[in-house]
C-alpha positions in Angstrom: 215.4 -145.7 -6.1 217.4 -147.5 -3.5 218.8 -145.9 -0.5 222.3 -145.7 0.7 222.5 -149.4 1.7 220.1 -150.9 -1.0 219.7 -150.9 -4.7 217.0 -152.0 -7.0 217.9 -154.6 -9.6 215.4 -155.1 -12.4 215.5 -158.7 -13.9 213.1 -159.3 -16.8 210.9 -156.7 -15.7 210.7 -157.7 -12.0 212.3 -155.6 -9.2 214.8 -157.2 -6.5 215.9 -155.2 -3.7 219.5 -155.8 -2.9 222.4 -154.9 -0.9 224.7 -152.4 -2.6 227.8 -154.2 -3.6 226.2 -157.6 -4.2 227.4 -159.8 -7.0 225.0 -160.5 -9.9 225.7 -164.3 -9.5 224.3 -164.3 -5.9 221.2 -162.3 -6.8 220.4 -164.2 -10.0 221.0 -167.7 -8.7 223.2 -168.5 -11.7 225.3 -171.5 -11.5 229.2 -170.6 -11.3 231.2 -173.9 -12.3 234.6 -172.2 -11.4 233.4 -171.2 -7.8 233.3 -167.4 -8.8 237.0 -167.0 -9.6 236.2 -165.7 -12.9 238.0 -168.5 -15.0 235.2 -170.2 -16.8 233.3 -167.8 -18.4 230.1 -169.6 -18.2 227.9 -167.0 -16.0 227.2 -164.5 -18.8 224.5 -162.1 -18.3 223.5 -158.8 -20.0 223.8 -155.9 -17.4 223.6 -152.1 -17.6 223.1 -149.2 -15.0 225.2 -148.7 -12.0 227.6 -151.8 -11.9 231.3 -152.4 -11.2 233.7 -151.8 -14.1 234.8 -154.5 -16.4 237.5 -156.5 -14.8 240.7 -157.9 -16.6 239.4 -161.4 -16.2 236.3 -160.5 -18.1 238.2 -158.7 -20.9 240.2 -162.0 -21.4 236.9 -164.2 -21.5 234.5 -162.0 -23.3 234.9 -160.8 -27.0 234.7 -157.0 -27.9 231.4 -157.5 -29.4 229.9 -159.1 -26.3 231.4 -156.3 -24.1 229.9 -153.7 -26.5 226.5 -155.4 -26.1 226.6 -155.2 -22.3 227.6 -158.9 -21.7 229.2 -159.3 -18.2 230.3 -162.3 -16.0 227.8 -162.5 -13.1 230.5 -163.7 -10.6 232.6 -160.7 -11.1 229.9 -157.9 -11.5 228.7 -156.0 -8.6 225.7 -153.7 -8.4 226.7 -150.3 -7.2 223.3 -148.5 -7.6 220.1 -149.2 -9.6 220.5 -151.7 -12.5 219.1 -153.9 -14.9 220.1 -157.6 -15.7 219.0 -160.3 -18.2 220.0 -164.0 -18.0 221.2 -165.4 -21.1 219.6 -168.8 -21.7 222.8 -170.2 -23.3 224.9 -169.5 -20.2 222.2 -171.4 -18.1 222.8 -174.6 -20.0 226.6 -174.1 -20.5 226.5 -174.5 -24.3 229.1 -175.4 -26.7 232.4 -173.5 -26.9 234.4 -173.5 -30.0 236.5 -170.4 -30.4 236.4 -169.3 -26.8 233.1 -167.5 -27.0 229.8 -169.1 -26.3 227.6 -170.1 -29.0 223.9 -169.4 -29.0 221.8 -172.4 -28.0 218.5 -173.3 -29.6 215.7 -174.3 -27.0 213.7 -177.3 -28.2 212.8 -179.1 -25.0 210.8 -182.3 -25.3 209.0 -181.8 -22.1 206.5 -179.5 -20.3 207.0 -178.0 -16.9 210.4 -179.0 -15.7 213.3 -181.4 -16.9 216.2 -182.8 -14.7 219.6 -183.8 -16.0 221.9 -186.1 -13.7 225.5 -187.1 -14.0 226.3 -190.2 -12.1 230.0 -190.0 -11.4 232.0 -192.7 -9.8 232.6 -190.5 -6.8 229.8 -187.8 -6.9 226.0 -187.7 -8.2 225.2 -184.1 -9.5 221.9 -182.9 -10.9 220.2 -179.7 -12.4 216.6 -178.8 -12.5 215.3 -176.5 -15.4 212.1 -175.2 -16.8 211.1 -175.2 -20.3 212.4 -171.8 -20.9 216.0 -173.0 -20.1 216.1 -171.3 -16.7 218.2 -173.2 -14.2 215.8 -173.5 -11.1 218.2 -175.4 -8.8 221.2 -177.7 -8.6 222.3 -180.4 -6.1 225.1 -183.0 -5.6 226.0 -185.9 -3.2 228.6 -188.7 -2.6 227.9 -191.7 -4.6 226.9 -194.2 -1.9 228.6 -197.0 -4.1 232.0 -195.8 -2.7 231.4 -198.1 0.3 232.2 -200.9 -2.4 235.3 -199.3 -3.5 236.5 -195.9 -4.8 237.0 -197.1 -8.5 234.9 -198.9 -11.2 237.1 -202.0 -11.0 236.1 -202.4 -7.3 232.5 -201.9 -8.3 232.6 -204.3 -11.0 234.1 -206.8 -8.7 231.4 -206.3 -6.1 228.6 -206.6 -8.5 230.2 -210.1 -9.8 230.3 -211.0 -6.1 226.6 -210.9 -5.7 226.0 -207.3 -4.7 224.6 -205.9 -8.1 221.2 -205.3 -6.6 222.7 -203.4 -3.7 224.9 -201.2 -5.9 221.9 -200.6 -8.1 219.7 -199.7 -5.0 222.5 -197.4 -3.7 222.8 -195.3 -6.9 219.2 -195.1 -7.4 218.6 -193.8 -3.9 221.4 -191.1 -4.6 219.6 -190.1 -7.7 216.3 -190.0 -5.9 217.8 -188.0 -3.2 219.3 -185.1 -5.5 216.0 -185.0 -7.4 214.0 -184.5 -4.1 216.4 -181.9 -3.1 215.9 -180.1 -6.5 212.3 -180.1 -6.3 212.3 -179.0 -2.8 214.6 -175.9 -3.6 212.6 -174.9 -6.6 209.2 -175.9 -5.1 208.5 -177.7 -8.5 207.3 -181.3 -9.0 206.2 -181.2 -12.6 209.0 -183.1 -14.0 208.4 -184.3 -17.5 211.7 -185.6 -18.6 215.0 -186.8 -17.1 218.4 -187.4 -18.9 221.0 -189.5 -16.8 224.5 -189.7 -17.9 227.6 -191.5 -16.5 230.4 -193.7 -17.6 229.6 -197.2 -18.8 230.0 -199.0 -15.7 227.8 -196.5 -13.7 224.9 -197.0 -16.3 225.2 -200.6 -16.2 225.0 -200.8 -12.3 222.1 -198.3 -12.5 220.1 -200.5 -14.9 221.2 -203.8 -13.4 222.8 -204.9 -16.6 225.5 -207.4 -16.1 229.0 -205.9 -15.4 230.8 -209.1 -16.1 232.0 -208.2 -19.7 233.6 -205.2 -18.4 235.8 -207.4 -16.0 238.2 -209.1 -18.2 239.8 -208.6 -21.7 238.7 -207.6 -24.4 236.7 -205.5 -22.2 233.7 -205.2 -24.4 230.0 -204.7 -23.8 227.3 -205.3 -26.3 225.2 -202.6 -24.4 226.2 -199.1 -25.1 222.9 -197.3 -24.2 221.5 -194.4 -26.1 218.0 -195.3 -25.0 214.9 -194.2 -23.3 213.4 -196.0 -20.1 210.8 -194.8 -17.5 211.3 -193.9 -14.0 209.4 -197.0 -13.1 211.8 -199.2 -15.1 214.6 -197.7 -12.9 212.7 -197.9 -9.6 213.1 -194.2 -9.3 210.6 -193.1 -6.7 211.3 -189.4 -6.9 209.8 -189.3 -10.3 206.2 -190.1 -11.7 206.3 -193.7 -12.8 205.8 -193.0 -16.4 208.6 -190.1 -16.8 210.7 -190.8 -19.6 214.3 -191.2 -18.8 217.0 -190.8 -21.3 220.3 -192.5 -21.1 222.8 -191.0 -23.5 225.0 -193.4 -25.6 228.5 -194.6 -24.5 231.5 -195.3 -26.8 233.0 -198.3 -25.1 233.5 -200.2 -21.9 235.4 -197.4 -20.4 234.6 -194.4 -22.4 231.0 -193.6 -21.5 228.2 -191.3 -22.0 229.7 -188.8 -19.7 232.6 -188.2 -22.1 230.0 -188.0 -24.9 228.0 -185.4 -23.2 231.2 -183.6 -22.2 232.4 -183.5 -25.9 228.8 -182.2 -26.8 229.0 -179.4 -24.2 232.2 -178.0 -25.5 231.6 -178.5 -29.1 234.7 -180.5 -29.3 233.7 -181.9 -32.9 232.9 -178.7 -34.3 236.2 -176.8 -34.4 239.9 -177.1 -34.8 242.2 -179.7 -33.3 241.4 -180.0 -29.5 241.6 -182.2 -26.6 239.2 -182.9 -23.9 240.1 -184.3 -20.5 237.6 -185.3 -18.2 239.3 -185.9 -14.9 237.6 -188.1 -12.3 238.3 -191.5 -10.8 238.2 -193.0 -14.4 240.1 -190.4 -16.6 238.6 -190.1 -20.0 240.4 -188.2 -22.8 239.2 -187.4 -26.4 241.2 -185.6 -29.1 239.4 -184.3 -32.3 241.8 -183.9 -35.3 241.3 -184.1 -39.1 237.6 -184.7 -38.7 238.0 -187.7 -36.4 237.5 -188.3 -32.9 239.8 -190.7 -30.9 239.3 -191.5 -27.4 240.9 -193.5 -24.4 240.4 -194.1 -20.8 242.9 -194.3 -18.0 242.6 -195.3 -14.4 243.6 -192.1 -12.6 242.3 -193.2 -9.3 240.1 -191.0 -7.0 243.0 -188.8 -5.7 241.9 -185.9 -7.6 238.4 -186.2 -5.8 240.0 -186.3 -2.4 239.3 -190.1 -2.0 242.2 -192.3 -0.7 244.1 -189.3 0.6 244.6 -189.3 4.3 243.1 -185.9 4.8 241.1 -185.9 1.4 237.6 -184.7 0.9 235.4 -183.3 -1.8 235.5 -179.7 -2.6 233.1 -178.2 0.1 233.0 -176.2 3.4 236.2 -176.8 5.2 238.3 -178.1 2.4 241.7 -176.6 1.6 241.3 -175.7 -2.3 244.3 -173.6 -2.9 247.8 -173.4 -1.4 250.3 -170.8 -2.0 253.9 -169.9 -0.5 253.7 -166.7 1.6 257.1 -165.5 3.4 258.6 -168.9 2.9 255.7 -170.9 4.4 252.6 -172.8 3.1 249.4 -170.7 3.2 246.1 -172.5 2.8 242.8 -171.1 1.5 239.9 -172.7 3.1 236.3 -172.9 1.4 234.0 -171.1 3.6 236.8 -169.2 5.5 236.3 -171.9 8.4 238.7 -174.3 10.2 240.3 -176.5 7.8 239.0 -180.2 7.9 240.4 -181.7 4.8 242.0 -181.2 1.3 240.3 -181.5 -2.1 242.2 -182.3 -5.4 243.0 -178.8 -6.4 244.5 -178.2 -3.0 246.5 -181.4 -3.3 248.1 -180.2 -6.5 248.8 -176.7 -5.1 250.3 -178.2 -1.9 252.6 -180.6 -3.9 253.8 -177.6 -6.1 254.5 -175.4 -3.2 256.3 -178.1 -1.1 258.6 -178.5 -4.3 259.2 -174.8 -4.2 260.1 -175.0 -0.7 262.3 -177.7 -1.0 260.1 -180.2 1.2 259.3 -182.5 -1.8 261.7 -183.6 -4.5 261.2 -184.6 -8.2 261.1 -188.3 -7.3 258.2 -187.7 -4.9 260.2 -188.1 -1.7 259.0 -186.1 1.4 261.7 -184.7 3.6 259.3 -185.3 6.7 256.9 -188.4 7.2 254.1 -186.1 7.6 253.7 -182.4 6.0 251.4 -180.0 7.8 249.3 -178.1 5.3 247.0 -176.3 7.6 245.9 -177.0 11.2 245.3 -180.7 11.3 245.1 -181.2 7.6 248.4 -183.1 6.6 250.0 -185.0 3.7 251.9 -188.1 3.8 254.3 -190.0 1.8 251.3 -192.4 0.8 249.5 -189.3 -0.3 252.2 -188.3 -2.4 252.4 -191.6 -4.2 248.6 -191.5 -4.9 249.1 -188.3 -6.6 252.0 -189.3 -8.7 249.9 -192.3 -10.0 246.9 -190.2 -10.7 248.9 -187.4 -12.5 251.0 -189.7 -14.4 248.0 -191.6 -15.7 246.5 -188.4 -17.1 249.7 -187.1 -18.6 250.8 -190.4 -20.3 247.3 -190.7 -21.6 247.3 -187.3 -23.3 250.7 -187.8 -24.8 249.8 -191.3 -26.1 246.7 -189.9 -27.8 248.5 -187.1 -29.4 251.2 -189.3 -30.7 248.9 -191.8 -32.0 247.4 -189.2 -34.2 251.0 -188.0 -35.3 250.6 -184.7 -33.5 252.9 -182.9 -31.0 251.0 -181.2 -28.2 251.8 -177.7 -29.4 249.7 -178.4 -32.4 246.6 -178.8 -30.4 244.7 -175.5 -30.2 242.9 -176.0 -26.9 242.6 -178.2 -23.9 239.2 -178.4 -22.2 239.5 -179.7 -18.7 236.2 -181.2 -17.5 235.2 -182.1 -13.9 234.8 -180.3 -10.8 238.5 -180.7 -10.1 239.3 -178.9 -13.3 237.3 -175.7 -12.4 239.5 -174.9 -9.3 243.0 -176.3 -10.7 246.0 -174.1 -10.8 247.2 -175.0 -14.2 250.6 -173.4 -13.8 251.0 -175.7 -10.7 249.7 -178.7 -12.7 252.3 -178.0 -15.3 255.1 -177.9 -12.6 253.9 -181.4 -11.5 253.6 -182.7 -14.9 249.9 -183.3 -14.7 249.6 -182.1 -18.4 252.4 -181.1 -21.0 253.2 -177.4 -20.8 252.2 -176.7 -24.2 248.7 -177.9 -23.4 248.3 -176.1 -20.0 249.1 -172.9 -21.8 246.0 -173.5 -23.9 243.7 -175.0 -21.3 240.2 -174.0 -20.4 238.2 -175.2 -17.4 234.6 -176.2 -18.4 233.2 -177.6 -14.9 230.9 -180.6 -15.1 230.8 -180.7 -18.9 229.1 -184.2 -18.8 226.2 -182.7 -16.7 226.1 -179.5 -19.0 225.9 -181.8 -22.1 223.1 -183.8 -20.3 221.3 -180.5 -19.9 221.6 -179.7 -23.5 220.2 -183.0 -24.5 217.4 -182.2 -21.9 216.6 -178.7 -23.4 217.1 -179.5 -27.1 215.6 -182.9 -28.5 218.1 -182.7 -31.6 220.8 -183.0 -29.3 220.3 -186.8 -29.0 221.0 -187.2 -32.5 224.3 -185.4 -32.3 225.4 -187.3 -29.1 224.8 -190.7 -31.1 226.8 -189.3 -34.0 229.7 -188.4 -31.6 229.5 -191.8 -30.1 229.2 -193.9 -33.3 232.0 -192.0 -34.8 234.6 -192.3 -32.1 237.7 -194.6 -32.5 239.0 -196.2 -29.2 242.6 -196.2 -28.4 243.4 -199.0 -26.0 245.9 -197.9 -23.6 246.3 -201.2 -21.5 248.3 -202.7 -24.6 250.2 -199.5 -25.7 254.0 -199.6 -25.0 254.0 -195.9 -25.7 251.5 -195.4 -22.7 253.6 -197.6 -20.4 256.6 -195.6 -21.3 255.1 -192.2 -20.6 253.4 -193.6 -17.5 256.8 -194.8 -15.9 258.5 -191.3 -16.7 255.7 -189.4 -15.7 255.8 -190.4 -12.2 258.5 -187.6 -11.5 257.3 -184.2 -10.6 258.7 -182.3 -13.6 257.5 -180.3 -16.5 256.8 -182.4 -19.6 
């Protein structure tokens, strides 16, 4: 029995001595894509004994049957005395979501020991290490060092065509190696038997030294859409044994990559009713499942939502302003880690703009009353920063409206909007609607799903049958080209204004 200060938590038969009041997520090492805010519902565990009462957030995210079986969200549940907990394998791999509850996930790993899943984003490289039982052993992330050649994929393509393709390949490979080494050091495991690396088409092309030239001009087509296995030696990855198989999931088109395919796989997009998926990054990718068909498109949102190109911008990390509200008629900023603010990330940027509108410091056209607006401490936003936000949010909103109209749908007929990407996990959807990032009718039915691309890659890693499903998604998708769409152009221009759509 625990004393007044400590308690005993039994996990799969093993005892852990913990401080009274500690969260289960902290004790179990469970990944929390929404940062522990109780919004994504992905940290499900079975818990019983002396634990905190069920919260309203849990009641909204868990079904009655789950609650009756003792399912809780680890990020919202604290141990108040001796308790027992069991990690659900399906929560560890962030499995498919169709009707708001997590479906069971069958483990059929094609490796012994450990496996690693990697998502090469335009701005961030993220990775997870699992053992063959489906347990998440460690995760890691770093800035994609290719950003020195530009923040977007077009800049990288131009750099590759300017003779820097080898440098670009070496940079991203070093990032992958670095994250893998960090994972193995954290978990004290080196027995990796399989890797799955996803990313958009440009990122995978640069990783594998394939020519980016076809991606540089109309009709923007590439003959190579991956969906293949290589070895660590083929990719010059020194962090893995040379003969380690590395699977690169299939892409759909030049600018709709394997990351969107993996995200669609993770949320079960093609398994349910009419739904939309928005993977918001530097290259915004959108997908709409309707009438048994998947239609996809991509739009150049730019890196503002990832904190790049903003004067005080940074990735979501210690010191970043991630939330802003109005308190007593003034801006009040929340800083990750509770430290002195050093920058602002994408979610904070959206909140700040919405709050400045509420205070009358920013108008619908995007005009700032003052040249520089102080958000917190030395963190400020300029008129140029606001323009960057307008360009990014207009691209996403115009893309979603165009996609819906192409399928003959009004947005209120779409049952669910999945918002993928780290930015989406922290996004205040009410503020997003106020700015016109998404149509109001979609924000009311939105669900943040974190890095769904990495979750989908993890599913492929842990179930060999998921390769075939990913390939079906990629081959069955229809591509909507926005660059030649007058509808998109019209929505893009009107979408520059900060107003509800």
